[in-house]
KELOTI-754713 format. One record per residue: residue in three letters; chain; x, y, z of N, C-alpha, C in turn. Coordinates in Angstrom, 2 decimals. Layout:
BEGIN
+------+------+---------+---------+---------+---------+---------+---------+---------+---------+---------+
: rovo : kedo :      nx :      ny :      nz :     cax :     cay :     caz :      cx :      cy :      cz :
+------+------+---------+---------+---------+---------+---------+---------+---------+---------+---------+
:  ALA :    A :       X :       Y :       Z :       X :       Y :       Z :       X :       Y :       Z :
...
+------+------+---------+---------+---------+---------+---------+---------+---------+---------+---------+
This chain:
BEGIN
+------+------+---------+---------+---------+---------+---------+---------+---------+---------+---------+
: rovo : kedo :      nx :      ny :      nz :     cax :     cay :     caz :      cx :      cy :      cz :
+------+------+---------+---------+---------+---------+---------+---------+---------+---------+---------+
:  MET :    A :  -34.33 :   39.58 :  -45.24 :  -34.64 :   38.18 :  -45.40 :  -35.47 :   38.01 :  -46.66 :
:  SER :    A :  -35.04 :   37.14 :  -47.52 :  -35.78 :   36.94 :  -48.76 :  -36.66 :   35.71 :  -48.63 :
:  THR :    A :  -37.73 :   35.74 :  -49.33 :  -38.63 :   34.59 :  -49.33 :  -38.44 :   33.82 :  -50.61 :
:  THR :    A :  -38.57 :   32.55 :  -50.52 :  -38.41 :   31.69 :  -51.68 :  -39.78 :   31.48 :  -52.31 :
:  GLN :    A :  -39.83 :   31.66 :  -53.60 :  -41.09 :   31.46 :  -54.32 :  -41.19 :   30.00 :  -54.77 :
:  PHE :    A :  -42.31 :   29.39 :  -54.50 :  -42.57 :   28.03 :  -54.97 :  -43.60 :   28.08 :  -56.07 :
:  SER :    A :  -43.57 :   27.07 :  -56.88 :  -44.52 :   26.98 :  -57.99 :  -45.94 :   26.86 :  -57.46 :
:  ALA :    A :  -46.86 :   27.34 :  -58.22 :  -48.27 :   27.26 :  -57.85 :  -48.88 :   25.92 :  -58.23 :
:  LEU :    A :  -48.04 :   24.99 :  -58.73 :  -48.57 :   23.68 :  -59.09 :  -48.98 :   22.92 :  -57.85 :
:  PRO :    A :  -49.97 :   22.05 :  -57.97 :  -50.37 :   21.26 :  -56.81 :  -49.25 :   20.34 :  -56.37 :
:  ARG :    A :  -49.27 :   19.96 :  -55.09 :  -48.22 :   19.11 :  -54.54 :  -48.14 :   17.76 :  -55.22 :
:  THR :    A :  -49.25 :   17.20 :  -55.56 :  -49.24 :   15.89 :  -56.23 :  -49.73 :   16.07 :  -57.65 :
:  ALA :    A :  -48.86 :   15.79 :  -58.56 :  -49.24 :   15.87 :  -59.96 :  -49.99 :   14.61 :  -60.33 :
:  THR :    A :  -51.10 :   14.76 :  -61.00 :  -51.86 :   13.59 :  -61.41 :  -51.38 :   13.12 :  -62.76 :
:  VAL :    A :  -51.14 :   11.87 :  -62.84 :  -50.72 :   11.26 :  -64.10 :  -51.80 :   10.26 :  -64.47 :
:  SER :    A :  -52.34 :   10.41 :  -65.64 :  -53.42 :    9.51 :  -66.04 :  -52.85 :    8.16 :  -66.48 :
:  THR :    A :  -53.61 :    7.14 :  -66.21 :  -53.24 :    5.79 :  -66.62 :  -53.63 :    5.59 :  -68.08 :
:  THR :    A :  -52.68 :    5.11 :  -68.86 :  -52.94 :    4.89 :  -70.28 :  -53.28 :    3.41 :  -70.51 :
:  PRO :    A :  -53.81 :    3.08 :  -71.66 :  -54.06 :    1.66 :  -71.96 :  -52.78 :    0.83 :  -71.92 :
:  TYR :    A :  -51.64 :    1.42 :  -72.31 :  -50.37 :    0.70 :  -72.25 :  -50.00 :    0.34 :  -70.82 :
:  ASP :    A :  -50.31 :    1.24 :  -69.89 :  -50.00 :    1.00 :  -68.48 :  -50.76 :   -0.19 :  -67.93 :
:  VAL :    A :  -51.91 :   -0.48 :  -68.50 :  -52.72 :   -1.60 :  -68.05 :  -52.41 :   -2.86 :  -68.87 :
:  GLY :    A :  -52.25 :   -2.71 :  -70.16 :  -52.05 :   -3.87 :  -71.04 :  -50.69 :   -4.51 :  -70.94 :
:  LEU :    A :  -49.63 :   -3.71 :  -70.84 :  -48.28 :   -4.27 :  -70.79 :  -48.05 :   -5.17 :  -69.57 :
:  PRO :    A :  -48.50 :   -4.78 :  -68.38 :  -48.32 :   -5.71 :  -67.25 :  -49.06 :   -7.04 :  -67.43 :
:  VAL :    A :  -50.20 :   -7.01 :  -68.09 :  -50.92 :   -8.26 :  -68.35 :  -50.08 :   -9.16 :  -69.26 :
:  LEU :    A :  -49.55 :   -8.59 :  -70.33 :  -48.70 :   -9.35 :  -71.24 :  -47.44 :   -9.83 :  -70.52 :
:  ARG :    A :  -46.82 :   -8.97 :  -69.73 :  -45.63 :   -9.37 :  -68.97 :  -45.93 :  -10.50 :  -68.00 :
:  LEU :    A :  -47.05 :  -10.41 :  -67.31 :  -47.42 :  -11.42 :  -66.32 :  -47.64 :  -12.79 :  -66.97 :
:  VAL :    A :  -48.42 :  -12.83 :  -68.03 :  -48.74 :  -14.10 :  -68.68 :  -47.48 :  -14.71 :  -69.31 :
:  LEU :    A :  -46.75 :  -13.92 :  -70.05 :  -45.54 :  -14.43 :  -70.69 :  -44.52 :  -14.83 :  -69.63 :
:  GLY :    A :  -44.37 :  -14.02 :  -68.60 :  -43.42 :  -14.32 :  -67.54 :  -43.76 :  -15.60 :  -66.80 :
:  LEU :    A :  -45.04 :  -15.82 :  -66.51 :  -45.45 :  -17.05 :  -65.84 :  -45.18 :  -18.28 :  -66.71 :
:  ILE :    A :  -45.52 :  -18.18 :  -67.98 :  -45.28 :  -19.31 :  -68.89 :  -43.79 :  -19.65 :  -68.90 :
:  MET :    A :  -42.95 :  -18.65 :  -69.02 :  -41.51 :  -18.90 :  -69.09 :  -40.95 :  -19.39 :  -67.76 :
:  ALA :    A :  -41.38 :  -18.81 :  -66.66 :  -40.88 :  -19.23 :  -65.35 :  -41.28 :  -20.68 :  -65.05 :
:  VAL :    A :  -42.48 :  -21.06 :  -65.42 :  -42.91 :  -22.45 :  -65.22 :  -42.04 :  -23.39 :  -66.05 :
:  HIS :    A :  -41.81 :  -23.05 :  -67.31 :  -40.97 :  -23.90 :  -68.16 :  -39.55 :  -24.00 :  -67.60 :
:  GLY :    A :  -39.03 :  -22.89 :  -67.10 :  -37.69 :  -22.89 :  -66.55 :  -37.58 :  -23.73 :  -65.29 :
:  THR :    A :  -38.57 :  -23.63 :  -64.40 :  -38.52 :  -24.42 :  -63.17 :  -38.76 :  -25.91 :  -63.44 :
:  GLN :    A :  -39.43 :  -26.22 :  -64.53 :  -39.53 :  -27.63 :  -64.93 :  -38.15 :  -28.19 :  -65.23 :
:  LYS :    A :  -37.36 :  -27.40 :  -65.92 :  -36.01 :  -27.84 :  -66.28 :  -35.08 :  -27.89 :  -65.06 :
:  LEU :    A :  -35.18 :  -26.89 :  -64.21 :  -34.25 :  -26.77 :  -63.09 :  -34.58 :  -27.67 :  -61.90 :
:  PHE :    A :  -35.87 :  -27.73 :  -61.54 :  -36.26 :  -28.34 :  -60.28 :  -37.27 :  -29.47 :  -60.39 :
:  GLN :    A :  -37.61 :  -29.86 :  -61.60 :  -38.63 :  -30.89 :  -61.84 :  -40.01 :  -30.46 :  -61.35 :
:  TRP :    A :  -40.22 :  -29.16 :  -61.17 :  -41.53 :  -28.68 :  -60.76 :  -42.50 :  -28.84 :  -61.92 :
:  PHE :    A :  -43.78 :  -28.88 :  -61.62 :  -44.84 :  -28.94 :  -62.63 :  -44.61 :  -30.12 :  -63.58 :
:  ASP :    A :  -44.25 :  -31.25 :  -63.02 :  -44.01 :  -32.49 :  -63.78 :  -42.90 :  -32.35 :  -64.82 :
:  GLY :    A :  -41.91 :  -31.54 :  -64.53 :  -40.81 :  -31.32 :  -65.47 :  -39.75 :  -32.40 :  -65.37 :
:  PRO :    A :  -38.88 :  -32.46 :  -66.36 :  -37.85 :  -33.49 :  -66.41 :  -36.63 :  -33.20 :  -65.53 :
:  GLY :    A :  -36.46 :  -31.98 :  -65.06 :  -35.28 :  -31.63 :  -64.27 :  -34.05 :  -31.49 :  -65.14 :
:  ILE :    A :  -32.93 :  -31.22 :  -64.47 :  -31.67 :  -31.00 :  -65.19 :  -31.23 :  -32.25 :  -65.95 :
:  LYS :    A :  -31.29 :  -33.41 :  -65.30 :  -30.82 :  -34.64 :  -65.95 :  -31.65 :  -34.97 :  -67.19 :
:  GLY :    A :  -32.97 :  -34.97 :  -67.05 :  -33.83 :  -35.29 :  -68.18 :  -33.71 :  -34.28 :  -69.31 :
:  THR :    A :  -33.68 :  -33.00 :  -68.94 :  -33.53 :  -31.96 :  -69.96 :  -32.14 :  -32.04 :  -70.59 :
:  GLY :    A :  -31.14 :  -32.36 :  -69.78 :  -29.77 :  -32.51 :  -70.29 :  -29.68 :  -33.63 :  -71.32 :
:  MET :    A :  -30.38 :  -34.74 :  -71.06 :  -30.38 :  -35.84 :  -72.04 :  -31.04 :  -35.39 :  -73.34 :
:  PHE :    A :  -32.13 :  -34.62 :  -73.23 :  -32.79 :  -34.10 :  -74.43 :  -31.84 :  -33.19 :  -75.20 :
:  PHE :    A :  -31.15 :  -32.30 :  -74.50 :  -30.21 :  -31.39 :  -75.16 :  -29.09 :  -32.17 :  -75.82 :
:  GLY :    A :  -28.60 :  -33.21 :  -75.16 :  -27.55 :  -34.04 :  -75.75 :  -28.01 :  -34.70 :  -77.04 :
:  LYS :    A :  -29.24 :  -35.25 :  -77.02 :  -29.79 :  -35.88 :  -78.23 :  -30.03 :  -34.86 :  -79.34 :
:  ALA :    A :  -30.27 :  -33.60 :  -78.95 :  -30.50 :  -32.54 :  -79.95 :  -29.20 :  -32.00 :  -80.52 :
:  GLY :    A :  -28.06 :  -32.53 :  -80.04 :  -26.79 :  -32.14 :  -80.61 :  -26.01 :  -31.10 :  -79.83 :
:  TYR :    A :  -26.52 :  -30.69 :  -78.68 :  -25.78 :  -29.71 :  -77.88 :  -24.70 :  -30.43 :  -77.07 :
:  PRO :    A :  -23.51 :  -29.83 :  -76.96 :  -22.49 :  -30.41 :  -76.09 :  -22.84 :  -30.10 :  -74.63 :
:  ALA :    A :  -22.38 :  -30.91 :  -73.72 :  -22.61 :  -30.69 :  -72.29 :  -24.09 :  -30.43 :  -72.02 :
:  GLY :    A :  -24.90 :  -31.45 :  -72.27 :  -26.35 :  -31.33 :  -72.18 :  -26.85 :  -30.75 :  -70.88 :
:  GLU :    A :  -26.30 :  -31.21 :  -69.76 :  -26.78 :  -30.71 :  -68.47 :  -26.42 :  -29.24 :  -68.26 :
:  ALA :    A :  -25.26 :  -28.82 :  -68.75 :  -24.89 :  -27.41 :  -68.64 :  -25.83 :  -26.56 :  -69.50 :
:  MET :    A :  -26.13 :  -27.04 :  -70.68 :  -27.05 :  -26.31 :  -71.55 :  -28.46 :  -26.28 :  -70.95 :
:  ALA :    A :  -28.87 :  -27.38 :  -70.31 :  -30.17 :  -27.42 :  -69.65 :  -30.23 :  -26.40 :  -68.52 :
:  THR :    A :  -29.14 :  -26.27 :  -67.81 :  -29.08 :  -25.29 :  -66.72 :  -29.16 :  -23.87 :  -67.27 :
:  ILE :    A :  -28.44 :  -23.60 :  -68.34 :  -28.48 :  -22.27 :  -68.95 :  -29.89 :  -21.97 :  -69.45 :
:  ALA :    A :  -30.51 :  -22.92 :  -70.12 :  -31.86 :  -22.71 :  -70.63 :  -32.84 :  -22.52 :  -69.48 :
:  GLY :    A :  -32.73 :  -23.35 :  -68.45 :  -33.63 :  -23.24 :  -67.31 :  -33.48 :  -21.91 :  -66.59 :
:  LEU :    A :  -32.24 :  -21.47 :  -66.40 :  -32.02 :  -20.18 :  -65.75 :  -32.51 :  -19.02 :  -66.62 :
:  SER :    A :  -32.28 :  -19.12 :  -67.91 :  -32.75 :  -18.07 :  -68.83 :  -34.26 :  -17.95 :  -68.79 :
:  GLU :    A :  -34.94 :  -19.09 :  -68.81 :  -36.40 :  -19.07 :  -68.78 :  -36.93 :  -18.60 :  -67.43 :
:  THR :    A :  -36.35 :  -19.11 :  -66.34 :  -36.84 :  -18.76 :  -65.01 :  -36.56 :  -17.29 :  -64.69 :
:  LEU :    A :  -35.31 :  -16.87 :  -64.84 :  -34.97 :  -15.49 :  -64.51 :  -35.58 :  -14.50 :  -65.51 :
:  GLY :    A :  -35.62 :  -14.89 :  -66.78 :  -36.29 :  -14.03 :  -67.76 :  -37.76 :  -13.89 :  -67.44 :
:  GLY :    A :  -38.40 :  -15.00 :  -67.09 :  -39.82 :  -14.95 :  -66.72 :  -40.08 :  -14.10 :  -65.50 :
:  LEU :    A :  -39.26 :  -14.28 :  -64.46 :  -39.43 :  -13.47 :  -63.25 :  -39.16 :  -11.99 :  -63.52 :
:  GLY :    A :  -38.15 :  -11.71 :  -64.35 :  -37.89 :  -10.32 :  -64.72 :  -39.06 :   -9.69 :  -65.44 :
:  LEU :    A :  -39.70 :  -10.46 :  -66.32 :  -40.88 :   -9.94 :  -67.03 :  -42.03 :   -9.71 :  -66.06 :
:  ILE :    A :  -42.27 :  -10.66 :  -65.17 :  -43.37 :  -10.51 :  -64.21 :  -43.20 :   -9.23 :  -63.39 :
:  LEU :    A :  -41.98 :   -9.02 :  -62.89 :  -41.71 :   -7.87 :  -62.03 :  -41.47 :   -6.58 :  -62.82 :
:  GLY :    A :  -41.19 :   -6.71 :  -64.10 :  -40.81 :   -5.54 :  -64.87 :  -39.44 :   -5.04 :  -64.43 :
:  LEU :    A :  -38.54 :   -5.98 :  -64.17 :  -37.21 :   -5.66 :  -63.69 :  -36.17 :   -6.07 :  -64.73 :
:  PHE :    A :  -35.34 :   -5.13 :  -65.12 :  -34.37 :   -5.34 :  -66.21 :  -35.10 :   -5.92 :  -67.42 :
:  THR :    A :  -36.21 :   -5.31 :  -67.74 :  -37.14 :   -5.83 :  -68.74 :  -36.51 :   -6.10 :  -70.10 :
:  PRO :    A :  -35.70 :   -5.22 :  -70.67 :  -35.12 :   -5.55 :  -71.98 :  -34.28 :   -6.82 :  -71.93 :
:  LEU :    A :  -33.50 :   -6.99 :  -70.86 :  -32.67 :   -8.20 :  -70.73 :  -33.53 :   -9.44 :  -70.48 :
:  ALA :    A :  -34.57 :   -9.30 :  -69.67 :  -35.46 :  -10.43 :  -69.41 :  -36.12 :  -10.90 :  -70.70 :
:  ALA :    A :  -36.60 :   -9.95 :  -71.49 :  -37.23 :  -10.30 :  -72.77 :  -36.21 :  -10.91 :  -73.72 :
:  ALA :    A :  -34.99 :  -10.39 :  -73.71 :  -33.94 :  -10.93 :  -74.58 :  -33.60 :  -12.37 :  -74.19 :
:  ALA :    A :  -33.59 :  -12.68 :  -72.90 :  -33.32 :  -14.05 :  -72.46 :  -34.37 :  -15.00 :  -73.03 :
:  VAL :    A :  -35.61 :  -14.57 :  -73.01 :  -36.70 :  -15.38 :  -73.56 :  -36.52 :  -15.57 :  -75.06 :
:  VAL :    A :  -36.19 :  -14.51 :  -75.76 :  -36.00 :  -14.59 :  -77.21 :  -34.87 :  -15.56 :  -77.54 :
:  GLY :    A :  -33.75 :  -15.47 :  -76.84 :  -32.62 :  -16.36 :  -77.10 :  -32.96 :  -17.82 :  -76.92 :
:  VAL :    A :  -33.68 :  -18.13 :  -75.86 :  -34.08 :  -19.53 :  -75.62 :  -35.04 :  -20.00 :  -76.70 :
:  MET :    A :  -35.97 :  -19.14 :  -77.10 :  -36.97 :  -19.55 :  -78.10 :  -36.36 :  -19.70 :  -79.49 :
:  ILE :    A :  -35.32 :  -18.93 :  -79.80 :  -34.63 :  -19.13 :  -81.08 :  -34.05 :  -20.54 :  -81.12 :
:  ASN :    A :  -33.45 :  -20.96 :  -80.02 :  -32.90 :  -22.31 :  -79.96 :  -34.01 :  -23.35 :  -79.97 :
:  ALA :    A :  -35.12 :  -23.08 :  -79.30 :  -36.24 :  -24.03 :  -79.29 :  -36.78 :  -24.24 :  -80.70 :
:  ILE :    A :  -36.93 :  -23.16 :  -81.44 :  -37.42 :  -23.28 :  -82.83 :  -36.42 :  -24.05 :  -83.67 :
:  SER :    A :  -35.15 :  -23.78 :  -83.48 :  -34.12 :  -24.48 :  -84.25 :  -34.17 :  -25.99 :  -84.01 :
:  VAL :    A :  -34.38 :  -26.38 :  -82.76 :  -34.43 :  -27.81 :  -82.42 :  -35.72 :  -28.43 :  -82.94 :
:  LYS :    A :  -36.82 :  -27.71 :  -82.82 :  -38.14 :  -28.27 :  -83.13 :  -38.49 :  -28.19 :  -84.62 :
:  TRP :    A :  -37.92 :  -27.25 :  -85.33 :  -38.33 :  -26.96 :  -86.71 :  -38.25 :  -28.20 :  -87.60 :
:  ALA :    A :  -39.38 :  -28.52 :  -88.19 :  -39.44 :  -29.63 :  -89.13 :  -40.14 :  -29.18 :  -90.41 :
:  GLY :    A :  -40.17 :  -27.89 :  -90.64 :  -40.80 :  -27.36 :  -91.84 :  -42.25 :  -26.97 :  -91.66 :
:  ALA :    A :  -42.84 :  -27.31 :  -90.52 :  -44.25 :  -27.00 :  -90.29 :  -44.37 :  -25.79 :  -89.37 :
:  VAL :    A :  -45.39 :  -25.00 :  -89.63 :  -45.66 :  -23.86 :  -88.75 :  -46.74 :  -24.24 :  -87.75 :
:  LEU :    A :  -47.75 :  -24.94 :  -88.20 :  -48.87 :  -25.32 :  -87.35 :  -48.82 :  -26.80 :  -86.99 :
:  GLY :    A :  -49.52 :  -27.16 :  -85.94 :  -49.64 :  -28.56 :  -85.55 :  -48.58 :  -28.99 :  -84.56 :
:  ARG :    A :  -48.54 :  -30.28 :  -84.30 :  -47.65 :  -30.84 :  -83.29 :  -46.18 :  -30.51 :  -83.54 :
:  GLU :    A :  -45.77 :  -30.51 :  -84.77 :  -44.38 :  -30.20 :  -85.11 :  -44.20 :  -28.74 :  -85.51 :
:  GLY :    A :  -45.26 :  -27.96 :  -85.35 :  -45.20 :  -26.55 :  -85.72 :  -44.52 :  -25.70 :  -84.66 :
:  VAL :    A :  -44.23 :  -24.49 :  -85.03 :  -43.52 :  -23.57 :  -84.14 :  -44.35 :  -22.31 :  -83.85 :
:  GLU :    A :  -45.67 :  -22.42 :  -83.96 :  -46.49 :  -21.23 :  -83.74 :  -46.42 :  -20.74 :  -82.30 :
:  PHE :    A :  -46.38 :  -21.65 :  -81.32 :  -46.30 :  -21.26 :  -79.91 :  -44.99 :  -20.52 :  -79.63 :
:  GLU :    A :  -43.89 :  -21.08 :  -80.08 :  -42.59 :  -20.46 :  -79.88 :  -42.51 :  -19.12 :  -80.59 :
:  SER :    A :  -43.10 :  -19.04 :  -81.79 :  -43.10 :  -17.78 :  -82.54 :  -43.91 :  -16.70 :  -81.82 :
:  LEU :    A :  -45.01 :  -17.09 :  -81.23 :  -45.83 :  -16.14 :  -80.48 :  -45.08 :  -15.66 :  -79.24 :
:  ILE :    A :  -44.37 :  -16.54 :  -78.57 :  -43.57 :  -16.14 :  -77.41 :  -42.49 :  -15.14 :  -77.84 :
:  ILE :    A :  -41.82 :  -15.41 :  -78.95 :  -40.80 :  -14.47 :  -79.44 :  -41.45 :  -13.12 :  -79.76 :
:  ALA :    A :  -42.59 :  -13.12 :  -80.44 :  -43.25 :  -11.86 :  -80.79 :  -43.62 :  -11.07 :  -79.54 :
:  ALA :    A :  -44.14 :  -11.74 :  -78.53 :  -44.52 :  -11.06 :  -77.29 :  -43.28 :  -10.50 :  -76.58 :
:  ALA :    A :  -42.21 :  -11.28 :  -76.52 :  -40.98 :  -10.82 :  -75.86 :  -40.35 :   -9.65 :  -76.60 :
:  VAL :    A :  -40.34 :   -9.71 :  -77.93 :  -39.80 :   -8.60 :  -78.73 :  -40.63 :   -7.34 :  -78.50 :
:  THR :    A :  -41.93 :   -7.50 :  -78.46 :  -42.82 :   -6.36 :  -78.21 :  -42.49 :   -5.70 :  -76.88 :
:  ILE :    A :  -42.34 :   -6.51 :  -75.84 :  -42.03 :   -5.96 :  -74.52 :  -40.64 :   -5.32 :  -74.50 :
:  ALA :    A :  -39.67 :   -5.95 :  -75.14 :  -38.32 :   -5.38 :  -75.18 :  -38.32 :   -4.02 :  -75.87 :
:  LEU :    A :  -39.09 :   -3.87 :  -76.92 :  -39.09 :   -2.62 :  -77.68 :  -39.96 :   -1.54 :  -77.05 :
:  THR :    A :  -41.09 :   -1.92 :  -76.45 :  -41.98 :   -0.91 :  -75.86 :  -41.60 :   -0.56 :  -74.44 :
:  GLY :    A :  -40.92 :   -1.47 :  -73.76 :  -40.63 :   -1.26 :  -72.34 :  -41.71 :   -1.91 :  -71.50 :
:  PRO :    A :  -41.54 :   -1.89 :  -70.19 :  -42.45 :   -2.62 :  -69.31 :  -43.74 :   -1.89 :  -68.99 :
:  GLY :    A :  -43.82 :   -0.62 :  -69.31 :  -44.98 :    0.16 :  -68.89 :  -44.69 :    0.83 :  -67.54 :
:  ARG :    A :  -45.65 :    1.59 :  -67.06 :  -45.44 :    2.37 :  -65.85 :  -45.39 :    1.52 :  -64.59 :
:  PHE :    A :  -46.11 :    0.41 :  -64.55 :  -46.18 :   -0.41 :  -63.34 :  -45.12 :   -1.51 :  -63.41 :
:  ALA :    A :  -43.88 :   -1.12 :  -63.14 :  -42.75 :   -2.05 :  -63.24 :  -41.65 :   -1.58 :  -62.30 :
:  LEU :    A :  -40.85 :   -2.52 :  -61.84 :  -39.73 :   -2.18 :  -60.97 :  -38.63 :   -1.42 :  -61.70 :
:  ASP :    A :  -38.62 :   -1.48 :  -63.02 :  -37.64 :   -0.72 :  -63.78 :  -37.76 :    0.78 :  -63.49 :
:  ARG :    A :  -38.89 :    1.23 :  -63.03 :  -39.07 :    2.65 :  -62.71 :  -38.17 :    3.09 :  -61.56 :
:  PHE :    A :  -37.65 :    2.11 :  -60.81 :  -36.75 :    2.42 :  -59.69 :  -35.28 :    2.21 :  -60.06 :
:  VAL :    A :  -35.02 :    1.80 :  -61.29 :  -33.65 :    1.61 :  -61.78 :  -33.32 :    2.84 :  -62.62 :
:  PRO :    A :  -32.40 :    3.69 :  -62.13 :  -32.18 :    4.98 :  -62.81 :  -31.98 :    4.88 :  -64.32 :
:  VAL :    A :  -31.17 :    3.95 :  -64.79 :  -30.90 :    3.86 :  -66.23 :  -32.14 :    3.43 :  -67.00 :
:  LEU :    A :  -32.98 :    2.60 :  -66.39 :  -34.14 :    2.05 :  -67.10 :  -35.44 :    2.79 :  -66.80 :
:  ARG :    A :  -35.38 :    3.79 :  -65.93 :  -36.59 :    4.51 :  -65.52 :  -37.38 :    5.01 :  -66.73 :
:  ASN :    A :  -36.67 :    5.58 :  -67.68 :  -37.31 :    6.05 :  -68.92 :  -36.84 :    5.15 :  -70.05 :
:  HIS :    A :  -37.68 :    4.20 :  -70.39 :  -37.29 :    3.21 :  -71.41 :  -37.00 :    3.91 :  -72.74 :
:  ARG :    A :  -35.96 :    3.43 :  -73.38 :  -35.59 :    3.93 :  -74.71 :  -35.58 :    2.75 :  -75.68 :
:  LEU :    A :  -35.99 :    3.03 :  -76.89 :  -36.04 :    2.00 :  -77.92 :  -34.68 :    1.34 :  -78.09 :
:  ALA :    A :  -33.62 :    2.10 :  -77.95 :  -32.27 :    1.56 :  -78.11 :  -31.98 :    0.44 :  -77.11 :
:  TYR :    A :  -32.53 :    0.52 :  -75.89 :  -32.32 :   -0.54 :  -74.91 :  -32.87 :   -1.86 :  -75.43 :
:  GLY :    A :  -34.05 :   -1.81 :  -75.99 :  -34.66 :   -3.01 :  -76.54 :  -33.87 :   -3.56 :  -77.71 :
:  PHE :    A :  -33.46 :   -2.68 :  -78.61 :  -32.67 :   -3.12 :  -79.76 :  -31.34 :   -3.75 :  -79.33 :
:  LEU :    A :  -30.66 :   -3.13 :  -78.39 :  -29.38 :   -3.67 :  -77.91 :  -29.57 :   -5.04 :  -77.25 :
:  ALA :    A :  -30.59 :   -5.15 :  -76.42 :  -30.84 :   -6.42 :  -75.74 :  -31.21 :   -7.51 :  -76.74 :
:  LEU :    A :  -32.07 :   -7.18 :  -77.70 :  -32.49 :   -8.17 :  -78.70 :  -31.34 :   -8.56 :  -79.62 :
:  THR :    A :  -30.51 :   -7.60 :  -79.99 :  -29.34 :   -7.91 :  -80.82 :  -28.42 :   -8.87 :  -80.07 :
:  SER :    A :  -28.21 :   -8.61 :  -78.80 :  -27.39 :   -9.52 :  -77.98 :  -28.00 :  -10.92 :  -77.93 :
:  ALA :    A :  -29.32 :  -10.99 :  -77.78 :  -30.00 :  -12.29 :  -77.72 :  -29.81 :  -13.07 :  -79.01 :
:  VAL :    A :  -29.97 :  -12.41 :  -80.13 :  -29.83 :  -13.09 :  -81.42 :  -28.39 :  -13.56 :  -81.63 :
:  VAL :    A :  -27.43 :  -12.72 :  -81.30 :  -26.02 :  -13.09 :  -81.46 :  -25.67 :  -14.28 :  -80.55 :
:  LEU :    A :  -26.06 :  -14.20 :  -79.27 :  -25.74 :  -15.30 :  -78.34 :  -26.47 :  -16.58 :  -78.72 :
:  ALA :    A :  -27.73 :  -16.47 :  -79.14 :  -28.46 :  -17.66 :  -79.58 :  -27.78 :  -18.28 :  -80.79 :
:  GLY :    A :  -27.32 :  -17.45 :  -81.70 :  -26.60 :  -17.95 :  -82.87 :  -25.31 :  -18.65 :  -82.49 :
:  LEU :    A :  -24.58 :  -18.10 :  -81.53 :  -23.34 :  -18.74 :  -81.06 :  -23.63 :  -20.09 :  -80.44 :
:  VAL :    A :  -24.70 :  -20.16 :  -79.65 :  -25.06 :  -21.45 :  -79.04 :  -25.44 :  -22.46 :  -80.12 :
:  LEU :    A :  -26.16 :  -22.00 :  -81.13 :  -26.54 :  -22.90 :  -82.22 :  -25.31 :  -23.41 :  -82.98 :
:  LEU :    A :  -24.27 :  -22.61 :  -83.05 :  -23.04 :  -23.06 :  -83.72 :  -22.35 :  -24.18 :  -82.95 :
:  LEU :    A :  -22.65 :  -24.31 :  -81.68 :  -22.06 :  -25.38 :  -80.86 :  -22.72 :  -26.74 :  -81.12 :
:  ARG :    A :  -23.92 :  -26.71 :  -81.70 :  -24.63 :  -27.97 :  -81.95 :  -23.95 :  -28.78 :  -83.02 :
:  ASP :    A :  -24.06 :  -30.10 :  -82.89 :  -23.53 :  -31.02 :  -83.92 :  -24.34 :  -30.92 :  -85.18 :
+------+------+---------+---------+---------+---------+---------+---------+---------+---------+---------+
């Protein structure tokens, strides 16, 4: 009878928490909440939002065809992207959804100003935060750790998701009058 040799390593390996493990969830939570609130304003009139009809009229005036359909797409992108960021679930895609919506928001709002009421500094900051999360990954405290393909974040995942966001946002912008 042979005996099986086991490693002398302790049963529980200790993994130290890094600053990224603490900081990334904070960024994901804040950005995700902001986006989810904006999305539910569009979809359900929550938080004094205009709902699908009101947002659809805005999209129609901004030159988008099928304003209510576009409002639904934007609302779902913001809500699901925000929730994905909060949970750290499908993080590259969630961040890409936010980037795509914000590219269109800047396009609609842009009047040549960066700062002030007609400025795009808020939207630019949201894009920068979402790009950062897409490229760095969600950190250790995220549901992506339970998704085999996303368990170990790779820079390529972020690049692919962001490239898709830019291409799709560009296609949507081509639909505008």
